[in-house]
LUMTI-754831 format. One record per atom (N, C-alpha, C, O): residue number from 1; residue in three letters; chain; atom name; x, y, z. Coordinates in Angstrom, 2 decimals, padded with zeros to 5 digits, always signed. Example, Ala and Ser with C-alpha at 12.3 -4.5 7.8 and 13.67 -1.06 7.14 Angstrom:
SITE  num  residu  chaine  atome        X        Y        Z
SITE    1     Ala       A      N  +013.19  -005.69  +007.80
SITE    1     Ala       A     CA  +012.30  -004.50  +007.80
SITE    1     Ala       A      C  +013.20  -003.30  +007.80
SITE    1     Ala       A      O  +014.24  -003.32  +008.46
SITE    2     Ser       A      N  +012.85  -002.25  +007.08
SITE    2     Ser       A     CA  +013.67  -001.06  +007.14
SITE    2     Ser       A      C  +012.90  +000.03  +007.87
SITE    2     Ser       A      O  +013.41  +001.14  +008.04
REM end
This chain:
SITE  num  residu  chaine  atome        X        Y        Z
SITE    1     Met       A      N  +125.25  +140.23  +171.42
SITE    1     Met       A     CA  +124.78  +139.56  +170.23
SITE    1     Met       A      C  +123.42  +138.93  +170.55
SITE    1     Met       A      O  +123.24  +138.34  +171.62
SITE    2     Glu       A      N  +122.50  +139.07  +169.63
SITE    2     Glu       A     CA  +121.19  +138.46  +169.80
SITE    2     Glu       A      C  +121.20  +137.03  +169.29
SITE    2     Glu       A      O  +122.09  +136.64  +168.53
SITE    3     Arg       A      N  +120.23  +136.27  +169.71
SITE    3     Arg       A     CA  +120.11  +134.88  +169.26
SITE    3     Arg       A      C  +118.86  +134.76  +168.40
SITE    3     Arg       A      O  +117.79  +135.23  +168.78
SITE    4     Phe       A      N  +119.00  +134.12  +167.24
SITE    4     Phe       A     CA  +117.90  +133.91  +166.31
SITE    4     Phe       A      C  +117.75  +132.41  +166.07
SITE    4     Phe       A      O  +118.75  +131.69  +165.99
SITE    5     Glu       A      N  +116.52  +131.96  +165.96
SITE    5     Glu       A     CA  +116.27  +130.57  +165.59
SITE    5     Glu       A      C  +115.60  +130.57  +164.23
SITE    5     Glu       A      O  +114.54  +131.16  +164.06
SITE    6     Ile       A      N  +116.24  +129.91  +163.26
SITE    6     Ile       A     CA  +115.74  +129.89  +161.89
SITE    6     Ile       A      C  +115.66  +128.43  +161.45
SITE    6     Ile       A      O  +116.65  +127.69  +161.54
SITE    7     Asn       A      N  +114.50  +128.02  +160.97
SITE    7     Asn       A     CA  +114.36  +126.68  +160.39
SITE    7     Asn       A      C  +114.78  +126.74  +158.94
SITE    7     Asn       A      O  +114.37  +127.65  +158.22
SITE    8     Gly       A      N  +115.59  +125.80  +158.49
SITE    8     Gly       A     CA  +116.05  +125.82  +157.11
SITE    8     Gly       A      C  +116.54  +124.46  +156.65
SITE    8     Gly       A      O  +116.38  +123.45  +157.34
SITE    9     His       A      N  +117.15  +124.46  +155.49
SITE    9     His       A     CA  +117.61  +123.24  +154.86
SITE    9     His       A      C  +119.13  +123.12  +154.82
SITE    9     His       A      O  +119.66  +122.01  +154.90
SITE   10     Glu       A      N  +119.83  +124.24  +154.69
SITE   10     Glu       A     CA  +121.29  +124.24  +154.50
SITE   10     Glu       A      C  +121.86  +125.54  +155.02
SITE   10     Glu       A      O  +121.17  +126.56  +155.07
SITE   11     Val       A      N  +123.13  +125.51  +155.40
SITE   11     Val       A     CA  +123.84  +126.71  +155.85
SITE   11     Val       A      C  +125.12  +126.85  +155.03
SITE   11     Val       A      O  +125.82  +125.87  +154.80
SITE   12     Val       A      N  +125.42  +128.07  +154.60
SITE   12     Val       A     CA  +126.68  +128.39  +153.94
SITE   12     Val       A      C  +127.38  +129.43  +154.80
SITE   12     Val       A      O  +126.79  +130.45  +155.14
SITE   13     Asp       A      N  +128.62  +129.18  +155.15
SITE   13     Asp       A     CA  +129.44  +130.11  +155.92
SITE   13     Asp       A      C  +130.34  +130.82  +154.93
SITE   13     Asp       A      O  +131.18  +130.18  +154.30
SITE   14     Gly       A      N  +130.19  +132.14  +154.79
SITE   14     Gly       A     CA  +130.97  +132.84  +153.78
SITE   14     Gly       A      C  +131.36  +134.23  +154.22
SITE   14     Gly       A      O  +131.05  +134.66  +155.34
SITE   15     Asp       A      N  +132.05  +134.93  +153.34
SITE   15     Asp       A     CA  +132.48  +136.31  +153.58
SITE   15     Asp       A      C  +131.72  +137.23  +152.66
SITE   15     Asp       A      O  +131.41  +136.87  +151.52
SITE   16     Val       A      N  +131.43  +138.43  +153.14
SITE   16     Val       A     CA  +130.79  +139.45  +152.32
SITE   16     Val       A      C  +131.88  +140.15  +151.52
SITE   16     Val       A      O  +132.89  +140.58  +152.08
SITE   17     Arg       A      N  +131.68  +140.27  +150.21
SITE   17     Arg       A     CA  +132.66  +140.89  +149.32
SITE   17     Arg       A      C  +132.08  +142.15  +148.69
SITE   17     Arg       A      O  +130.88  +142.19  +148.40
SITE   18     Pro       A      N  +132.89  +143.18  +148.48
SITE   18     Pro       A     CA  +132.38  +144.40  +147.85
SITE   18     Pro       A      C  +132.01  +144.18  +146.39
SITE   18     Pro       A      O  +132.66  +143.41  +145.69
SITE   19     Thr       A      N  +130.97  +144.86  +145.94
SITE   19     Thr       A     CA  +130.57  +144.85  +144.54
SITE   19     Thr       A      C  +129.81  +146.13  +144.24
SITE   19     Thr       A      O  +128.79  +146.41  +144.87
SITE   20     Gly       A      N  +130.29  +146.91  +143.30
SITE   20     Gly       A     CA  +129.64  +148.18  +142.96
SITE   20     Gly       A      C  +129.49  +149.07  +144.18
SITE   20     Gly       A      O  +130.46  +149.33  +144.89
SITE   21     Asn       A      N  +128.25  +149.52  +144.44
SITE   21     Asn       A     CA  +127.96  +150.36  +145.61
SITE   21     Asn       A      C  +127.46  +149.53  +146.79
SITE   21     Asn       A      O  +126.99  +150.09  +147.78
SITE   22     Gly       A      N  +127.56  +148.22  +146.71
SITE   22     Gly       A     CA  +127.06  +147.34  +147.77
SITE   22     Gly       A      C  +128.02  +146.22  +148.07
SITE   22     Gly       A      O  +129.24  +146.37  +147.95
SITE   23     Ala       A      N  +127.46  +145.08  +148.46
SITE   23     Ala       A     CA  +128.25  +143.90  +148.78
SITE   23     Ala       A      C  +127.42  +142.67  +148.48
SITE   23     Ala       A      O  +126.20  +142.76  +148.31
SITE   24     His       A      N  +128.08  +141.50  +148.41
SITE   24     His       A     CA  +127.35  +140.27  +148.13
SITE   24     His       A      C  +127.97  +139.09  +148.87
SITE   24     His       A      O  +129.11  +139.15  +149.34
SITE   25     Val       A      N  +127.20  +138.02  +148.97
SITE   25     Val       A     CA  +127.65  +136.76  +149.53
SITE   25     Val       A      C  +127.31  +135.70  +148.49
SITE   25     Val       A      O  +126.18  +135.63  +148.03
SITE   26     Tyr       A      N  +128.28  +134.87  +148.12
SITE   26     Tyr       A     CA  +128.02  +133.80  +147.16
SITE   26     Tyr       A      C  +127.32  +132.63  +147.83
SITE   26     Tyr       A      O  +127.67  +132.24  +148.94
SITE   27     Val       A      N  +126.33  +132.08  +147.14
SITE   27     Val       A     CA  +125.65  +130.86  +147.58
SITE   27     Val       A      C  +125.67  +129.89  +146.40
SITE   27     Val       A      O  +125.92  +130.31  +145.27
SITE   28     Pro       A      N  +125.42  +128.62  +146.63
SITE   28     Pro       A     CA  +125.43  +127.66  +145.52
SITE   28     Pro       A      C  +124.38  +127.99  +144.46
SITE   28     Pro       A      O  +123.29  +128.46  +144.78
SITE   29     Arg       A      N  +124.71  +127.74  +143.20
SITE   29     Arg       A     CA  +123.80  +128.02  +142.09
SITE   29     Arg       A      C  +122.47  +127.28  +142.25
SITE   29     Arg       A      O  +121.43  +127.76  +141.81
SITE   30     Arg       A      N  +122.52  +126.10  +142.87
SITE   30     Arg       A     CA  +121.28  +125.34  +143.05
SITE   30     Arg       A      C  +120.28  +126.08  +143.95
SITE   30     Arg       A      O  +119.11  +125.70  +144.00
SITE   31     Trp       A      N  +120.71  +127.12  +144.66
SITE   31     Trp       A     CA  +119.82  +127.92  +145.49
SITE   31     Trp       A      C  +119.07  +128.97  +144.66
SITE   31     Trp       A      O  +118.20  +129.65  +145.19
SITE   32     Leu       A      N  +119.38  +129.11  +143.40
SITE   32     Leu       A     CA  +118.75  +130.12  +142.55
SITE   32     Leu       A      C  +117.23  +130.00  +142.63
SITE   32     Leu       A      O  +116.68  +128.93  +142.42
SITE   33     Gly       A      N  +116.57  +131.10  +142.94
SITE   33     Gly       A     CA  +115.13  +131.15  +143.06
SITE   33     Gly       A      C  +114.60  +130.81  +144.45
SITE   33     Gly       A      O  +113.40  +130.92  +144.69
SITE   34     Ala       A      N  +115.47  +130.38  +145.38
SITE   34     Ala       A     CA  +115.05  +130.04  +146.74
SITE   34     Ala       A      C  +114.97  +131.29  +147.60
SITE   34     Ala       A      O  +115.64  +132.29  +147.32
SITE   35     Asp       A      N  +114.16  +131.24  +148.66
SITE   35     Asp       A     CA  +114.15  +132.29  +149.67
SITE   35     Asp       A      C  +115.30  +132.03  +150.63
SITE   35     Asp       A      O  +115.50  +130.90  +151.07
SITE   36     Val       A      N  +116.07  +133.08  +150.95
SITE   36     Val       A     CA  +117.20  +132.94  +151.87
SITE   36     Val       A      C  +117.15  +134.04  +152.92
SITE   36     Val       A      O  +116.47  +135.05  +152.74
SITE   37     Lys       A      N  +117.87  +133.84  +154.01
SITE   37     Lys       A     CA  +118.02  +134.84  +155.05
SITE   37     Lys       A      C  +119.51  +134.98  +155.32
SITE   37     Lys       A      O  +120.24  +133.99  +155.41
SITE   38     Ile       A      N  +119.96  +136.21  +155.46
SITE   38     Ile       A     CA  +121.36  +136.48  +155.76
SITE   38     Ile       A      C  +121.43  +137.02  +157.19
SITE   38     Ile       A      O  +120.71  +137.95  +157.54
SITE   39     Val       A      N  +122.29  +136.44  +158.02
SITE   39     Val       A     CA  +122.46  +136.88  +159.40
SITE   39     Val       A      C  +123.91  +137.31  +159.59
SITE   39     Val       A      O  +124.83  +136.52  +159.37
SITE   40     Arg       A      N  +124.11  +138.56  +160.00
SITE   40     Arg       A     CA  +125.47  +139.05  +160.27
SITE   40     Arg       A      C  +125.87  +138.56  +161.65
SITE   40     Arg       A      O  +125.14  +138.77  +162.62
SITE   41     Val       A      N  +127.04  +137.90  +161.75
SITE   41     Val       A     CA  +127.48  +137.32  +163.02
SITE   41     Val       A      C  +128.72  +138.00  +163.60
SITE   41     Val       A      O  +129.23  +137.56  +164.63
SITE   42     Ser       A      N  +129.20  +139.06  +162.95
SITE   42     Ser       A     CA  +130.32  +139.83  +163.50
SITE   42     Ser       A      C  +130.16  +141.30  +163.09
SITE   42     Ser       A      O  +129.37  +141.62  +162.20
SITE   43     Glu       A      N  +130.90  +142.15  +163.75
SITE   43     Glu       A     CA  +130.88  +143.57  +163.42
SITE   43     Glu       A      C  +131.64  +143.79  +162.11
SITE   43     Glu       A      O  +132.64  +143.11  +161.86
SITE   44     Pro       A      N  +131.17  +144.73  +161.26
SITE   44     Pro       A     CA  +131.91  +145.03  +160.03
SITE   44     Pro       A      C  +133.29  +145.61  +160.34
SITE   44     Pro       A      O  +133.50  +146.18  +161.41
SITE   45     Asp       A      N  +134.23  +145.45  +159.39
SITE   45     Asp       A     CA  +135.54  +146.07  +159.54
SITE   45     Asp       A      C  +135.36  +147.58  +159.61
SITE   45     Asp       A      O  +134.54  +148.14  +158.89
SITE   46     Ser       A      N  +136.12  +148.23  +160.47
SITE   46     Ser       A     CA  +135.98  +149.68  +160.65
SITE   46     Ser       A      C  +136.44  +150.46  +159.42
SITE   46     Ser       A      O  +136.03  +151.61  +159.25
SITE   47     Asp       A      N  +137.29  +149.87  +158.56
SITE   47     Asp       A     CA  +137.77  +150.57  +157.37
SITE   47     Asp       A      C  +136.88  +150.34  +156.16
SITE   47     Asp       A      O  +137.20  +150.82  +155.07
SITE   48     Ser       A      N  +135.75  +149.61  +156.32
SITE   48     Ser       A     CA  +134.83  +149.36  +155.21
SITE   48     Ser       A      C  +133.96  +150.58  +154.97
SITE   48     Ser       A      O  +133.59  +151.28  +155.92
SITE   49     Asp       A      N  +133.61  +150.84  +153.71
SITE   49     Asp       A     CA  +132.67  +151.89  +153.38
SITE   49     Asp       A      C  +131.27  +151.37  +153.66
SITE   49     Asp       A      O  +130.99  +150.18  +153.47
SITE   50     Glu       A      N  +130.37  +152.26  +154.11
SITE   50     Glu       A     CA  +128.99  +151.86  +154.36
SITE   50     Glu       A      C  +128.13  +152.11  +153.18
SITE   50     Glu       A      O  +126.93  +151.83  +153.21
REM end
């Protein structure tokens, strides 16, 4: 696993959920319009579609 240093204001710990042909992570509505970065911290489930 690599190590990343990111300066920010808040962290949300969540799960990626399937949606249509992709996936999403929910964040608070107050983040609407903000720049965000998503960092994967575990390997995807082997039974997930890519």
